[in-house]
N, C-alpha and C positions, 0 to 999 in steps of 0.2 A: 587719271586725273581725280582730283581730291587731296586732301590732307597728306604731303609726304612728313615721314618722319627720320627726321636726319638721322640719328642713329641707327635705324635698323633700315636704311635704304644703301643702294648699291648700285651705283652708274655703270653701264657696263661698258661705254665710251667716254673719251677724253670729250668734255665741253667745255665753251666759254661761257660765263654765268656774269652777269651784271644785275646789280640790284639798288635798292636805295636802304638806305640806315637812318637809325636815329640816336643823339646822344643822349636823349633823355625819356623815352618812351619803350616800350616793348610789347610783343604778344606772350603772354604767360597763359599756361594751362591752369585753369581755377574749376573747380566743381562748380558746375552752375544747378541750383535748385528749380528753377523754371524746367527745365530740361531733364534732368538728372544726367547729363554727361559731364564730363570733365572736357570744359571748353579753351580753346585760346580768346583772351579778353584783353584789349588794350588797359596796360598800365603806364603808371607815370606821367608826365607830363607832353601828352600829346598835343600838337597845334601850335605849339611853342617857335617852332624852325616854319619851312616853308612847307609843311603837309600835315596831315592827318594821319593816324592809325584809328581803325574805326570799327568795332561790330556792331552787327546788326542783330536783333532779335527775331525770335521765332513770329512770322505773322505780318510783317512789315515788310512794305514794298522796297526793294533795294533802290531802283532810282529815285523815288521819292524825299528816302530818308539820306541819300547822299546830297539830293539839291538843298536839302533842308538845313542840313550839318554846313555844309558848303557856305550858304548865306551867310548862319550864326555866327562863322568865323572870316567873313568877305573875301571869302574867297571865290572868282568869279571866270576862272582858267585853270582847268586842270587836267594832268593825265590820272587815271583810276585804276587799279591794279587789284584785285580780289580775287576768292576762290570763297565757295561755300556752297548752301545746298535751297532749292527751292523747290514750293509746291507746285507740281503742274507747270513748268515754264511755259509761257507765253511768249512768241517770236511776232515782230510787226506785220510780216508777212501770211498770219492768223493761222501758222502753224501750232500746236500744242503739244507739249511732252507730256502723255497721260502718266504720270508717275510720281508718288510721293517723295522717292526716296532718292533723288537725282543728284548729281554731284556739279559744281560747276566752274568753270576756271572763264574768268574776261579776259578775251585774247585783245581786244582793244576799245578801251573805255577814256572815254571824254566828257569834262562840263565845260560847257560853255554858256554867253550870256544868250537871252533869247528875247523876240519881243515883250513878251511874258512873262520873263524870269530868267531862273537858270534852267538848263536841262542838261542832263546828265545820260548820253547815249553809249551801251553797254555793248556790244558784240562780244557775243559769247559762245564758248562750248561745252555742250552738256552731255553728261553721260548718263543713261538711267538703269536701272538694277539688272538688264537682260544684256548689258555691255555697249547697247547702240548708242552711236555718237550723233550729234546735232550741232548744227552751226547757225546762228543768226543774230539779229538785232533784239532782244529784249524789249519786248513794250515796257512803255512807263506806265504805271498806275496796277500793273496785274501780275506781278511776280512776287508773292510773298515768300519770305524767307521760311527752311523749313525748320531748320534745328540752329544752324549760325549762317553769317556770312562774314567773312573777315577782308579789310580793304586797307591799303596804301593808298592814301591820296596825293598828289604831289602837285603842288601851284605852281602853274606858269610852264611848266612841261610839254615842250611840244613832240607832236609825236613822231 
């Protein structure tokens, strides 16, 4: 898991790929003074169509940032796709991955209306520095971004 560099990657067998694109926005590799890394950052006119490209910065909780940004854009129902890093990821079932350098892939992400506002549910795969892989639903409010998290949020897209 992690960030795949397309020009340095080789696919070992034929695969079918489905994706989403934007005519007005993209993720560009840009030097980031906060982390001292070159990171993917959303540039262009994100949010002009039926989705948002979003980069979450260090120490922000993934689910609550998604909910806040979507509320600001009037999005109440969406699919969420993304990869990034989280400091010591915590799952709803009580497990915690005690590792600061994890990579996360959202396997099934949804944003829906709840009784008390919007709720992002993020089922994710996590890999730690030893290569152990964990799966589960990330707990809301206790999953701070490590270095970066890039997301594609597509409004109204059904699972």
